[in-house]
N, C-alpha and C positions, 0 to 999 in steps of 0.2 A: 226312309229318308236317304237322300242321295248325298254322297260325299264328293265335293268338288275337288279335283286335284290342285295341290298348291306347289309353287316353285320354291324350292329351297335355295336361298341365296348362297352363291359360291363364296367360300372362304379364301380362295386364291386371289390375290390382288391382280389388278390389270397391269401385267408387266409391260405390256406394249405401251400403255399410256405413260407409265413412269419412265420407261426406257426412253421414250421420245422426249420427255422433259429433261432427263439427265443428259441426254446426248446434246442438248442445246447449250449446256454450260461449258465455258472454256476450261480446258484441262491442261495443266502444266506438270511435267514430270521433271524432277530435279535429281540429277545423278552426281555423285561426288566420288572421287577416287583419291586415295592417299598413297603416295609412293612410300615404300618401306624405308625406314631410316637406316642409313649405313652405320654400322657400329664404329665408334671412334677408336682409332688406334691408340693404345696406351702409350703415354710419353715414356721415352727411354730414360729420362732424367728422374731420379727418385725424388719424392716430395720430402723435404727436410723441414721440420718445424723446430725452431730454436727459440727459447725464451729470450725476450729482450730485456736487457739490464738497463735500468734507468741511468742516464749519464755515464756511459762507459768510460773507463780510464783511458786517457790519451797520453799520459806521461810515459817517459822512457826510464829504463833502469839506469842507475848511475854508472859512470865510467870512472876510470882512474883519474884522480885529482879533479873530480866533478866539482865545479864551483858552486853548485846548488847546495852542497853539503858543508861548505866553508862558512865561517863567521865573517861578517863584514863589520866595519866600524859603526855602521848604523845599528846592526844587531847588538853590538856591545853597548852602545849608548842606551838603547831601549831597555836592555837587561839591567844596566846600572840604574836607570830611572825607576824601574819596577822594584828592584831590591831596596833602593833608598826609601821609596814611599812605604814599603812594608816595614822596614826597620824603624822609620819615624813613628808609625802607628804603634808598634810594640814598645818603643821607648817612651812615648807619651803615656801609654797604658801603665808601664812600670812606675813612672813618675807619679801618676795619679794614685797608684796603689800605696806608694810610700807616703804620700801626703795625707791620704784618707785612712790609712791603716786598714784598708778593705782589700783583701787578697783573694777570698774564696770566689766571689762573683766574677772577677776578671779571668781567673783560672778556668772556671766552668764555662764562661763564654768562649774562651779559646778552644776548649774541648768541643763545644758545639760547633764552632767554626771549622774545626778539623773534620768532624763527622759530616757536616753539610757540604764541605768541599768535595768529599768523595761522591756524595749524591749528585752534586752539580756536575762533576766530571762525567758521571755516567749518563745523565740526561743530555748533556752537550754532545758527548761521543755518539750516543744513539741517534741524535738528530742529524749530525753531519755524515754519519755512516749511511743513513737511509734516505735522505731527502736532499734535493738541490743538486747543483753541479758547479762546474768551473765558472759558469756565467752568473751564478747567484750573487747579488750585490753583497758586499761586506764579507761574507763568509765563503765566497767562491774559492779563494786560494786554499783555505784550510780544508774544504770539502775535497778538492782535487788531491791535496796532499794526503789526506787520510785514505782516499781510495787507492792511491799509489802505494800507501803503506800496506794495504791488504795484499797487494800483489808482490811487493818486495819488503816484507816487514823487517828484514835484517838491516835495511838502510838506516833505520833510526839509531842503531848502535854506532853508525859511522858519521853521524852528524856532529858537528862541533857544538860545544855547549851553548853558546849564545845563539847560534843558528837555530837550535832546537827550541829555545825558550823565548825568543824575541817577540813573537806575535802575542803570546799571553802576557808578557811583560808590558807591552804597549797598552793592552786593555787594562791591566792592573794600575798602571800609572795614571791613566785618565780617570779611573774610577776612584782610587784611593786618595789621590792628591786633594780633591775638594773636601773629602771627609776629614783629612788631617788638618786642613785649614779652618774648618768650621766647627769641629767637635773636640771636646776635652774630656769626654766621659771615658774613664778607664775601662769600663765594662764593654762598651761598644767598640772602642779602639782595640781591645784585646781580641774581640770576635773578628773584626775586620782584618787585623794584622795576620792572624793565624789562617783564616779562611783564604784571604788573598794570596798569602805566601804558598799555601798548599796547592791552590789552583795554578799559580804561576809555575811551580816546580813539578806539576803533575806530568808534564811531558818528559821530564828527566826520570821520574819514577817509572813512567811508561817505558823509557829506553832501558832502564835497569831490568825491567821485567822481560826484556828480550835478550838480555846478556847472560851468558853462562856464569855460574857461580865462581868458577876459577878466575874469571876476569874482573870480578867485583871486589871492592874493598870489604874487609871483614865486617865492618859496622853495618854496611848496607845489607849484607847477607843476614846478619842477625836481626835487623829490622824487618826484613821480608819473612824470615822464619817466625818472628814474633807476631806477625799480622799487622805491624804498624804501617808497612808499605806493601803494595800489591806484589805478589810473588810471580815468578816465572811460571810455576805450575798452574796457578789460578788463571793467569791471563792467557796462557796458551789455548785454553778452551775457546776463547773468543775467535781464534784464527782457525777453528775447525767448523765444518758444517754442523748446524745450519747457520752459523754466523749471526746469531741473534741473542747472544747472552754475554755476561761478564763484561759489561761496558765500563764499569767504574775502574779508574786507574790511579787513585790516590792510595787508599788502603784496601779497597775491594770489599769492605765490610758490608756494603749495600748490595753486592751482587747476589748473594743468596736470597735476600728478601725480595728484590725486584724480579729475579728470575723465578723464584718459587711462587710468587703471587701473579706472575705473568703480567706485570704492570705495563711493560712496553708493548706487549701484544695487544692489550686492551686499548692503549693509546693509538696504536696503528689501526685498529678497527674503527675507532672513532674518527680518525682523520680520513680513512677510506670512505666511510659512509657519509661523512659530512662534505668532503671536498673531492672525492673520487681519485685520490692520489694513493698509489700503491708504494710501499717501502721497498727498497732494494732487497731486503732480506726475504721477501716473498718470492723472488725469482730464483730459479735454479742457478747456482753459480756457473759462470762461464770463464773463459780464459782471462777476462778482464778483472775477475774477482778473486780467483783462486791464487794461492801462493806459489811463487816460483822460488826454488831454493837458491841460496847464495852460490854463485858460480864465479870463480876467479877469472874465467875467460871473459866475463862481461866487463871486467875492469880493465879494458884495453881502450886506449884513446883512439 
């Protein structure tokens, strides 16, 4: 049997055929070149990051015979009005006690008024220390004054009596007068009289807390030592970093409670997460916040 030869098919592709087809396709070559970036020359000016203090203090330290520390007849009139309304409340409460022979409840209500006045002074002090500015409606003047007080706390001891109390006396007059006209309850009047009186005179208690004992009357020193009024030692902590404690300025009895439980810190967190507003106490103190010592050279006109 004869075996016929068979051609084995080549496994090599027909390169010439494929090359011919590929060569007919248009070909584009893209080249790109990137110039090397020149290194930036570092600035000769150092980068300084300073924390921004909300509503910085713009007031000036007082000078000799500064009229802003003097009492005016308007100040005296408002103080007289505030004292009158407080005394009327207390007098009506005493009359009610005599008529009703009920003395325990008015006395207890007066004690509650005294305790709550200290709490109220702390909440108010915390608010104007940390929020708002000179442009804030109604409270702007007091906010600016308290911020200036942080820078020059010794000025409060040089304010005249009516000048220091007239703003609170005005608020007490407008608040207590309607109560006196409409109410005869000795218990409520006892509470209102003591609470309003302590709030009105809280600025004087505050001033005494900045005054050395040698310059204070003996009775005031005794009340401070007995814890009835806020003491210089206790309040001095408020004027040291981190400036976020000891806000109460009547007796200071609430300071330990509020600071120990971090009540104001919790309120600040709520306000921040709710409204996005940061309190001033969160910022590192700068020259507008920190205290300047009393300098007699600044009292030059």
